[in-house]
VEXPASE-279836 format. One line per 4 residues: number of its first residue (from 1); their letters; for each residue x, y, z of N, C-alpha, C. Coordinates in Angstrom, 3 decimals, decimal comma. Layout:
<atoms>
NUM) A) X:Y:Z:X:Y:Z:X:Y:Z; ...
</atoms>
This chain:
<atoms>
1) VQLQ) 102,444:105,364:137,667:103,191:105,125:136,757:102,779:106,004:135,442; 103,826:106,730:135,016:103,739:107,200:133,831:104,373:107,076:132,645; 103,621:106,869:131,732:104,366:106,126:130,446:104,767:107,208:129,202; 106,115:107,164:128,786:106,600:107,998:127,566:106,807:107,217:126,373
5) AFGG) 106,024:107,492:125,511:106,579:106,658:124,046:106,875:107,474:123,181; 107,774:107,195:122,385:108,605:107,611:121,266:109,416:106,986:120,349; 109,735:107,596:119,187:110,733:106,844:118,115:109,452:106,599:116,954; 108,297:107,098:116,965:107,647:107,326:115,384:108,537:108,316:114,437
9) GLVQ) 107,538:108,236:113,252:108,155:108,893:112,297:107,638:108,381:110,937; 107,763:108,973:109,869:107,564:108,898:108,346:108,613:107,696:108,269; 108,049:106,909:107,094:109,191:105,756:106,416:108,285:105,354:105,454; 108,978:104,910:104,478:108,512:104,460:103,250:107,951:102,801:103,728
13) AGGS) 107,060:102,595:103,018:106,499:100,920:103,077:107,882:100,184:102,521; 108,046:99,030:103,724:108,937:98,121:103,601:110,159:98,633:105,077; 109,989:99,736:105,230:111,017:100,199:106,028:110,618:99,700:107,302; 111,460:100,085:108,523:111,744:99,847:109,904:111,551:100,791:110,964
17) LRLT) 110,729:100,753:111,946:111,171:101,653:112,852:111,487:100,926:114,117; 111,647:101,771:115,258:111,684:101,166:116,630:111,047:101,904:117,822; 109,969:101,835:118,210:109,373:102,538:119,399:109,583:101,986:120,642; 110,080:103,310:121,447:110,476:102,654:123,020:109,127:103,378:123,785
21) CAAS) 108,978:102,776:124,973:108,415:103,101:125,770:108,740:102,898:127,265; 108,839:104,431:127,821:109,727:104,547:128,987:108,865:104,764:130,091; 108,653:103,804:131,347:108,000:104,063:132,330:108,887:104,756:133,364; 108,102:105,514:134,387:108,572:106,157:135,353:109,061:105,585:136,479
25) TGAG) 108,264:104,270:136,673:108,714:103,393:137,790:108,274:102,074:136,984; 108,724:101,070:137,955:108,193:99,874:137,338:106,847:99,406:137,738; 106,094:99,141:136,521:104,840:98,713:136,655:104,431:97,647:137,708; 103,029:97,368:137,960:102,800:96,655:138,861:103,406:94,949:138,912
29) SNAP) 103,604:94,395:139,827:104,167:93,220:139,643:103,776:92,298:138,540; 104,698:91,702:137,865:104,372:90,902:136,709:102,962:91,751:135,910; 102,967:92,804:135,889:101,868:93,451:135,177:102,413:93,535:133,494; 101,787:93,392:132,547:101,928:92,857:131,104:102,183:94,509:130,467
33) MAWF) 102,961:94,499:129,732:103,444:95,952:128,644:102,923:95,437:127,292; 102,243:96,677:127,163:101,461:96,293:125,948:101,491:97,411:124,519; 101,503:97,434:123,530:101,398:98,320:122,304:99,985:97,997:121,677; 99,323:99,464:121,646:97,811:99,405:120,894:98,232:100,610:119,628
37) RQAP) 97,305:100,748:118,874:97,421:101,969:117,699:96,170:102,002:117,429; 96,139:103,628:117,028:94,644:103,880:116,586:95,086:104,581:115,335; 94,142:104,255:114,094:94,190:104,957:113,133:92,996:105,933:112,761; 92,859:106,873:112,182:92,118:108,393:112,080:90,722:107,145:111,835
41) GKER) 89,716:107,583:112,677:88,347:107,593:112,452:88,105:105,719:113,201; 89,346:105,331:113,262:88,975:103,794:113,935:89,137:103,243:115,615; 88,737:102,520:115,692:88,898:102,182:117,153:90,483:101,626:117,592; 90,796:101,768:118,949:92,054:101,536:119,066:92,357:100,248:119,355
45) DFVA) 93,275:99,362:118,454:93,602:98,036:118,221:94,676:97,400:118,844; 94,673:96,395:119,277:96,044:95,568:120,109:96,922:95,380:118,877; 98,164:95,480:119,432:99,369:95,471:118,432:100,081:94,437:119,084; 100,462:94,724:120,505:101,489:93,338:120,982:101,749:93,540:122,337
49) ALDT) 101,656:92,445:123,192:102,041:92,579:124,548:102,896:91,821:124,691; 103,548:92,164:126,239:104,375:91,199:126,607:103,953:90,654:128,305; 104,064:89,533:128,317:103,589:89,000:129,664:104,846:89,157:130,358; 104,864:90,046:131,354:106,148:89,943:132,109:106,647:88,827:133,082
53) WNNR) 105,350:87,914:133,507:105,761:87,025:134,299:106,651:86,009:133,784; 106,409:85,745:132,316:106,984:84,777:131,703:107,964:85,135:130,470; 107,764:86,490:130,407:108,466:87,036:128,995:107,865:86,853:127,805; 106,556:86,264:127,641:106,076:85,805:126,618:105,343:86,612:125,795
57) PYYA) 105,626:86,660:124,484:104,997:87,727:123,836:103,907:87,352:123,043; 102,954:88,409:122,933:101,395:88,218:122,176:101,219:89,123:120,957; 100,873:88,801:119,880:100,774:89,648:118,831:99,555:89,667:118,114; 99,182:90,786:117,601:98,084:90,796:116,312:98,362:90,056:115,455
61) DSVK) 97,504:89,214:114,697:97,690:88,594:113,661:98,002:89,486:112,413; 97,972:90,713:112,416:98,284:91,635:111,334:99,742:91,926:111,398; 100,471:91,780:112,601:101,680:92,241:112,768:102,734:90,869:112,858; 102,326:89,635:112,974:102,796:88,644:113,445:104,046:88,317:112,290
65) GRFT) 105,291:88,232:112,756:106,592:87,644:111,905:107,163:88,972:111,512; 106,391:90,525:111,685:107,081:91,714:111,451:107,314:92,337:112,372; 106,792:92,506:113,504:106,792:93,275:114,613:107,456:92,355:115,959; 108,514:92,858:116,692:108,687:92,405:117,766:108,767:93,104:119,202
69) ISRD) 107,926:92,682:120,066:108,144:93,153:121,372:109,407:92,708:122,351; 110,165:93,704:122,860:111,045:93,143:124,076:111,165:94,145:125,091; 111,683:93,996:125,946:111,808:94,927:127,315:112,922:94,968:127,703; 113,681:96,125:128,540:114,860:96,134:129,226:114,260:96,268:130,803
73) KAKN) 113,998:95,148:131,498:113,422:95,293:132,763:114,518:96,530:133,850; 115,737:96,649:133,372:116,638:97,335:134,508:116,182:98,673:134,076; 115,919:99,028:132,648:115,377:100,702:132,648:114,045:100,685:132,476; 112,889:99,715:133,092:111,738:100,285:132,767:111,015:100,371:131,306
77) TVYL) 111,781:99,761:130,253:111,577:100,472:128,985:111,338:99,083:127,996; 110,151:99,393:127,372:109,726:98,230:126,421:109,806:98,655:125,099; 110,220:98,151:124,062:110,299:98,235:122,667:109,368:97,707:121,916; 108,809:98,265:120,401:108,668:97,539:119,334:109,153:97,617:118,298
81) EMNS) 109,619:96,564:117,822:110,694:96,653:116,982:109,824:96,481:115,695; 109,626:97,343:114,512:108,492:97,167:113,684:109,412:97,295:111,959; 109,200:95,855:111,769:109,619:95,676:110,220:108,569:95,646:109,125; 109,292:95,725:107,707:108,191:95,458:106,927:107,259:96,253:106,856
85) LKPE) 107,320:97,291:107,354:106,140:98,120:107,495:105,332:98,568:106,251; 103,768:98,604:106,495:102,979:98,872:105,374:102,151:99,826:105,698; 101,647:100,642:104,499:100,962:101,654:104,774:99,712:101,424:105,668; 99,316:100,345:105,817:98,033:100,053:107,060:98,656:100,143:108,091
89) DTAI) 99,869:99,913:108,453:100,308:100,183:109,818:100,296:101,729:110,370; 99,988:102,675:109,374:100,015:104,118:109,744:98,718:104,132:110,777; 99,356:105,064:112,110:98,447:105,103:113,200:99,210:105,955:114,264; 98,653:106,243:115,414:99,289:106,715:116,394:99,374:105,553:117,441
93) YYCA) 100,758:105,347:117,806:100,730:104,161:118,663:101,207:104,379:120,066; 100,179:103,563:121,117:100,408:104,155:122,537:100,983:102,807:123,110; 101,608:103,113:124,069:102,006:101,722:125,109:101,259:102,042:126,342; 101,095:100,861:126,700:99,880:100,560:127,846:100,686:99,715:129,011
97) TRDR) 99,944:99,922:130,296:100,351:98,784:131,418:98,983:98,848:132,344; 99,478:97,974:133,431:98,265:98,171:134,591:98,916:97,609:135,829; 98,185:97,363:136,940:98,765:97,506:137,904:99,044:96,127:138,662; 98,647:95,150:137,834:99,047:93,739:138,141:98,744:92,517:137,005
101) RIVI) 99,108:91,555:137,181:98,910:90,561:136,397:97,447:90,430:135,599; 97,544:90,191:134,400:96,236:90,127:133,536:95,946:88,503:133,162; 94,983:88,344:133,180:94,357:87,126:132,717:94,841:87,204:131,069; 95,124:86,346:130,919:96,021:85,987:129,241:94,954:86,376:127,782
105) SSIN) 93,730:85,895:128,340:92,567:85,681:127,523:92,285:87,490:127,057; 92,542:88,198:128,289:92,337:89,458:128,350:93,466:90,607:127,671; 94,516:89,969:127,527:95,982:90,743:127,247:95,481:91,709:126,276; 95,069:91,467:124,935:94,621:91,987:123,754:93,531:93,306:124,071
109) RAGQ) 92,847:93,285:125,319:91,584:94,345:125,200:92,304:95,687:126,139; 92,061:96,640:125,183:92,510:98,033:125,729:91,863:98,568:127,168; 90,917:98,012:127,461:89,892:98,291:128,689:90,944:97,637:129,756; 91,506:96,789:129,574:91,853:96,224:130,981:93,384:96,953:131,500
113) YNYW) 93,770:98,033:130,667:95,014:98,827:130,926:94,390:100,048:131,391; 95,286:100,442:132,526:94,728:101,607:133,122:95,940:102,968:133,077; 97,117:102,695:132,585:98,222:103,385:132,258:98,436:103,534:131,012; 98,704:104,501:130,169:98,756:104,762:128,945:99,746:105,811:128,502
117) GQGT) 100,154:105,780:127,564:101,409:106,757:127,104:100,853:107,852:126,451; 101,388:109,084:125,723:100,881:109,789:125,111:100,844:109,392:123,368; 101,238:108,772:123,190:101,296:107,974:121,570:102,337:108,701:121,106; 102,813:107,888:119,933:103,704:108,264:118,884:102,963:107,868:117,504
121) QVTV) 103,279:109,359:116,539:102,634:108,726:115,210:103,797:108,187:114,071; 103,122:107,202:113,702:103,607:106,250:112,448:103,101:106,495:111,605; 103,891:106,825:110,282:103,246:107,042:108,966:104,188:106,173:108,013; 103,599:105,342:107,371:104,020:104,530:106,232:103,504:105,010:104,770
125) SS) 104,551:105,625:104,052:104,245:105,966:103,199:104,003:104,970:101,620; 103,174:104,776:100,941:103,307:103,766:99,527:104,130:104,085:98,511
</atoms>
């Protein structure tokens, strides 16, 4: 599975962006699709994930109510709609997936994913 993330850019605080992650093929059966982000000098943090088995989303507390993850199954594509952006959202955003279903308690752990996109830069100015 190859993932390509795009849609990042420079936006003012309060603005919106939509990130897209296109997969070359379908991920593993019922495998989750996730977004992580990494700011300079910081670890890669969980942002959002979609349990494709039941289409249930999961979000980091810092983005709840502002970000929405969704997917187009027919296009093997997952989206991250980001609203009310803040300067602290500035980071490189990565999409990720794996070969099979995940234990939900681990859905926010980067080490559980073995396929990663190349990342797309999001910069939010104050």
